[in-house]
N, C-alpha and C positions, 0 to 999 in steps of 0.2 A: 491470389486466392488460394486457400488451403482447403482441400476436400478431404473428408474422412467419412468413411461408412462404417458403422458397427453393425455386423451381420445379426439378424435375428432369424434369417432362414438361410439355407445353403444357396449360394450364388456361384456362378461360373468363373472361370479364369479371367474373363474381361469384365467382371462385376463393376470395375471401376477404373477408368484410365483417365488421367489428368493432363490437360493441355493448358498451360499458364503462359501468358504473355509477360515476358521479362520486363522489369522496369528499365527505362532508358537510363544510360550512364550519366545523363546530365541531371537526373532527379536526385536531389540531395535529401538529406535527412529532414531539413526544414520543410521541404516541400510535401514529404510523406506525412508530416504531422498535420498538414493542411488538407489531406484528402477529405472528400465529403463523407458524411456519416452513412450514406446509402450508396450501393453499387448496383450494377446490371450484370447478370451471368447468363451465359448460354448453355443449355444442356443438350446432349445428344444421347439418344437411346438406341442401342444397337443389339442385334442378335449375337450372343457371345460364343456361337459356333460358326456362323458365317461372316460376321462382322457387318452385316447389311443393317441399314437403318430400318427402325420399326415405326411406322406411322400409326396414329390412333391409340397410342398410349396414354394413359390418365396418370399424371403426377399430382399427389395431394400434400400440400404444405399445411399441416394443421395449425401451426403458429400463426400463419398469416390468414388462416381461414379462407383458403383459396385453391383451386385445382388448375391445372394446366394440361393441355391436349397436344400431343406431338404432331407436327405437320407431316407432309409427305416425304420430308427429308429426314424424319425422325427428331426434329429439333423442337425445343421449346425455350421461351425466354422469361426469366424472372427479373423484371425491371424494378430498379429503385428499391432493393431489398437492404433493410438495415444489416450491417455486419453482425455476425453471430452464428450460432449453431441451430440447425433446424432438422426436424424429423420428417423424412421423406417416406411416402408410400407410393410405389410404382405398379401400376396394375395394367395387365393386357390379357385378353381372354385366351391367348395361345401360348402364354409364357408364365413361368413360376412367379408369384408375387414377391417382389423386393421391398424390404423395409430397412431403413437405416438412418444414420445422423449425417448431415451435411454441414460442414463448417466453412463459412465464407468470409474472407477477410480483404479481397480486392477483385476487380472486374477480372473476367476470364471465361474459359470454356472447359467444360468437363464431359465425360462420357460415362454412361451407365450401360452395363451389358445385362441382358435378361437371358435366362436359360429356358429353351422350349420345353413345354410340359408334355406328358406322355398321353397315351390313349385314354380319353375320358372314362372309358368303361373301367380303367384301373381304380377309379374313384368311387365305383359303385360298391356298396356293402354287399358281399356275398356270403351269407351265413344267417344267423339268427339274431333278431332284435326283439326286445319285448319289454313287458311291464308286469311286476308282481305286486299284488294287492292282498289285503286282508279280506277273507271271504264274508266276514260279518260287517265290518265298518266299510269296507271299499277303499280304505286308506292305503297309499302306497306303503310297501315294506321295504326299507333300506337295509343294506348289508346281508342280503340274501346271497348264498354261495350257488352259482349256476354252473353245474359241472357236466362236462361231456366225457366220460371215462374212456370211450373207445379211442379217442385221439388225444387225451391228456390235456384238454383245454378247459378253462374255467374263467368265470368273470363274477363280479360282485355288483349287485344293485346299488346305484346311486340313492342320494337322499329322496329323489323323486320315484324310487322304485324301478327305475329303467336300467336296462343293461344292453350290451352288444357283445356278440360273439362272432367276429367277422372271419372271412377267410376260410370257410368250411367249403369242402368239395361237395358236389352233389351227393345225395344219399339220405338214408334214415339213420337218425342217432337217437339213442337213449339219453335224455337230458334229465339231471336230478336237480331239484331245488331244495335247499336246506337253510334253516335259520333256527338258532337256539330259541326255544318256546314255541316252535310251530312243528307239525308233522311234516316229515320229509315227503316229497311228492316227485315221482319220476314219470315222465311221459316220453312216448316215441314221436319225434318231430322230424319231418321230411324237408330237405333243403333242395331247392332247385337250381340248376346251373344259371349263374349270372343275376340271380334274385336274391332278396332278403326274405326270409320267413318271419313275420310280424306275430308275436304270440302275447296273449294276456293269460296269466296264470294266477289263481287264487290259491292262497294257503290258509289253513285253519289250525286251531291249538287243539280242537276237539276231534275225536273219532266219529266224524259224520261223514256223510256222502258229499264228495267234493264237486263242484261245478265243472263241467268239461272245459278244457282250455279252448280260447278262441284263437283261431289260426287264420291269417291271411298272407298271401304272398304278393309282394310288390317289389319295385326297384327303389332302392334307397341310396342316395348320394351321401358320401362321407361329409362333404362340405355342408350340406343341408342338416345332416344328423348333429354335427358339433356346433351348428349356428342356432340350434333350438327350432328349426323350421317345422319339423313333424309334430313336435310337442305343442307348438302354437296352433297348428293345424288341427289337431285334436281338440284344443281348447275352444275353437269354434269362433274366434273373433276374426273378421276380416275376410278377404277373398285370397284364395290361393291357386296358383299355376305350377304344376310340377312337369317334370320332363315327359311324362306320359301324355299329358295334355298337348304339349307342344308337338310331339311327334304325331298325335292324332288329328290336330288342327292343321298342321304344316303351314304356319302363318309366314307371308313374305317378310313382314316387319313385326317387331315385338309388339308395337301398338295394336297391331291387327288382333292379337291374342287378348290383349287387356281390354279392348273396347267391349268385349263380350260380356262384361259385368255391369250390373245396374250402378248407375251414378258416375260412370267413367265416360268420358267423351274426348274425342280428338279434334283439335282446332287447327285448321290450316294456318300457316304463317302469313301474315298479312303481305309481306315483302316477297316471300317465296312460297307459294301455295303447295309445291310439291313436298315441303317439309312440314312436319306436324308436331304440335304441342300436345302433351298429355295433360288433361284437366279432370278434376273432380267436380261434379255439379253440387252447388249448395244453394237450394232455393232456386231463385230466378237467376242466380249468377254462377260463376264457376271460379275456381282457384287452382293454383299450381302447386301440387304437393312436393315437398322436398324428396329427393330421390337418393338412396343409398346403394352403392355397388359393393358387394362383398363387405358390408358393414362401414364403408367409407361414404361420407356425404360428398355428393358432387356439387361444388360451388365454383363460380368463376368460369364457367364453360359457356358464356354468351356467344351465340353464332353457331353453336352445335345443337343438335337434336338427339333425343333418346335413340332413335333409330340409326343415327350415325354412329353412336357409341357402342351399342349391344347388338349383336346379331342374334336372332331367336335360337339359332342352332347351337349357341354357346351358352344358353341359359340352363341352369339346373332347376331353379324355381323362382317364383316371384310371390311377394306378399303385398297386398294392398289394404290399407286401413283408411277408411273416409272418416274425417273428423278424429277426435282424440280418443274415442272409446276403443280399448283394446290395443292401442299402441304399445309395444314392448317398452319397458321402462327406460332402456339404454337409448331408444331412439325418440322418446317424448321430450317435451319441454317447449322452449321458445321457437316460434315459427312452425309449429306442428298443428295449428287449429284447422287447417285444410285436411290434415291426414298425412300420411308417409307412404312411400313406395320402397320396398327392399327387394333388391335384385340380387340373386345369387348365381355366380357362374359355375359351369362344369370345369373340373380341372382337365383341361386338354381340348375343350370344344373349340 
C-alpha cells in the first residue's frame, strides 16, 4: 500500500506515518497480477504531539460517499476499497482539520497525525465587521475602502458590501469610509475587548444629512464568518444557534439545544432509548435531515448519534432549515426534502 498526503493545511511532523506489511518472498510476479481489485486498509489517528490515539475522529471519503468514526483505539477500517487515490477529510473538535490525498494500492495500515488547536477564543473576531450600503437604494456598495488611520489598517468591502477589520485592541477609533462617486464618511467606533463591533454604514452621493450608523457589539467567530453563517442569519431563513445561545442555555447534549425550535423533535432509539435521533416534523410524520459538520456531509455513521459526535461546548453555531426553503445552494439538492442541519465547530473547543 502506498500512501501520499498532499497538504492543504499545515499539519505536524507525524501528519502521516506508514506501516506496510511486506510481501512474502514466495509471492511472485504472476501472483501479484492476480490480486483482487479491492483491498482493506486500517487507519490510525494519533495526536502528533503525544502520539496517543484519538477516538471520535470523523474521516470523510467523498469519492466513496462515506464517513468513518475512529474507535477508542483511534482506529478505523476501510473495507473492500478499490485501488486508487482518494481525498480525505479528517475532523475532530480539538484538533486542526486535516485534508489530503490518500493513494492505496495494497492492504496495510497507516497513521494520520493531528495537531491540537489553540484556545477557541483565538478564533473570535476582535475588531470591526460591517456592511456598507447606498443610503437611497439600500443596495450594498462594493469596493469601499474602510480605513483606520491611527493604526494603519484598512479593508475593502466585498461584492456584498461587507468588510472585516480583525485584531483591533479595545479602544475608540476614527474609521473613514471612501468610494469614488460617494461622499467620504468618518465615524468614531468603539471596540470592546474580546468582541466584534458590528456596524451598518450608509453612503450618499449628495450633500444631504446622513443616517446615523447602526452599531451592535457581539462575539463573532472567524469560522462562522468565513462560512457565511452571519449573513444567512441576517437573511432570516432557518433557525440559528450561536455561541451565546449555548452559553446561556448550557445544554447537556446538543440535541437539548436544538429541540427548543418549532418542528424539531428528538426520538429515542428503539434499541437504546438513552440514545436519541434528531428529527424534523413534517405533517403527521417526521424525517431525518442530512447533517453537515464544518461543511462535510456526515454519512456512513450508523450506530452513532449526533450527541456522540458533537459536544455542545465545541459548537460555534448551528443552522437548521426545515424543508427546502432557504437551504444554502451548496447544501441543497438530492436528499434534502426534509431539510438540512449545518453544525460549525469552534476552533479549539
